C-alpha positions, -999 to +999 in steps of 0.1 A: +598+430-815+590+429-778+569+403-761+559+412-726+550+383-703+516+387-688+502+370-656+474+354-676+497+332-696+471+305-696+448+327-717+476+336-741+486+300-745+450+288-749+446+314-776+478+303-793+466+267-793+434+278-809+449+301-835+481+282-841+515+296-831+527+313-862+559+328-849+573+304-824+609+314-831+604+351-823+634+364-805+626+386-774+654+408-761+661+409-724+677+392-694+666+373-664+673+384-628+700+368-607+686+351-576+714+366-554+705+402-547+681+404-576+654+431-577+617+425-579+613+455-602+607+455-639+636+448-662+645+467-693+655+449-724+690+464-725+707+439-702+726+409-714+739+381-692+775+382-703+807+385-684+828+399-713+807+428-726+783+453-711+750+464-726+752+471-763+735+500-781+720+475-806+699+460-778+665+477-780+648+491-750+612+497-739+602+533-737+578+528-708+602+507-687+619+520-656+657+523-657+676+490-651+701+490-623+733+469-622+717+447-595+690+437-619+713+419-643+732+386-637+765+403-648+796+381-646+779+349-634+769+332-666+786+298-669+787+280-703+802+245-701+786+234-734+779+258-762+748+250-782+736+260-816+709+287-817+701+284-854+699+257-881+671+237-865+634+241-858+630+250-821+593+241-822+603+205-831+629+200-803+604+182-779+579+157-792+544+154-777+555+121-762+585+137-745+563+165-731+537+140-719+564+120-702+579+150-684+544+161-672+535+125-663+504+128-684+483+100-699+479+119-732+499+145-751+488+171-777+500+181-811+536+189-818+548+225-818+561+253-796+528+252-776+516+218-765+490+206-740+486+175-720+456+156-704+454+138-672+469+159-657+460+190-678+488+215-685+500+238-712+537+239-722+555+266-742+591+262-753+614+280-778+648+294-784+645+330-775+658+361-757+634+363-728+624+391-705+609+386-670+596+406-641+606+395-606+634+373-593+649+342-609+666+314-590+699+306-606+704+269-613+724+248-639+713+226-668+739+205-685+767+226-669+752+259-682+737+287-662+699+285-661+672+304-643+640+293-627+613+319-627+581+314-607+552+336-618+523+349-597+497+330-618+513+297-610+533+293-642+570+284-640+597+290-666+632+275-668+656+295-691+689+278-701+717+299-716+730+283-748+761+304-756+782+332-743+790+350-776+802+385-764+789+401-796+753+390-790+727+390-763+728+355-749+703+332-765+685+307-743+661+278-744+629+286-726+604+261-712+573+274-695+547+252-678+512+264-670+495+240-645+458+235-650+456+205-627+477+201-595+513+196-607+547+210-599+554+233-629+590+241-620+600+204-617+584+198-651+599+229-667+633+217-655+627+182-670+617+198-703+646+222-704+671+194-696+657+171-723+657+199-749+693+209-739+704+173-746+688+173-780+700+207-792+731+203-814+764+215-798+779+246-814 
């Protein structure tokens, strides 16, 4: 199953809050773009950030996507200092409403789950363990000694994606934290706080 990220993430998250997120653990195949020399073109879902194995035939691809070039994938630069489990826990329960509100600096948090909202300031937060796909460039950072990517979106959203393991037989799973600012806040700083807190709480592999 593919889940394309759209610019109007606010609308998508608002709808998810209204209807309830029924598949928060959905895995989405793909890879982020390395900041150094990365392309701003679309990514296919065939890439995998691993230094030990190239793209696998079992990784599905989008029919309508343009061909991925080697410059589009962060090949050979994924650092895993601490391997984390990718299964055996409920990813939607990793961060509590209190932890989300604290990261945002909000007076009030929302209900627990993969999609949470805050008030004063208003924001919408999405987090999950997933295989993510993005368009555009990602800035390479580190969280807990592991390679992570900060992706700023045109609509103002910011996502931090932290690699959890470097299993050569699988496309690298990651923890994703996306912040949609409704009020004036720094979504990237908040996404980094959320990703860091979640990384600390995810059990080591």
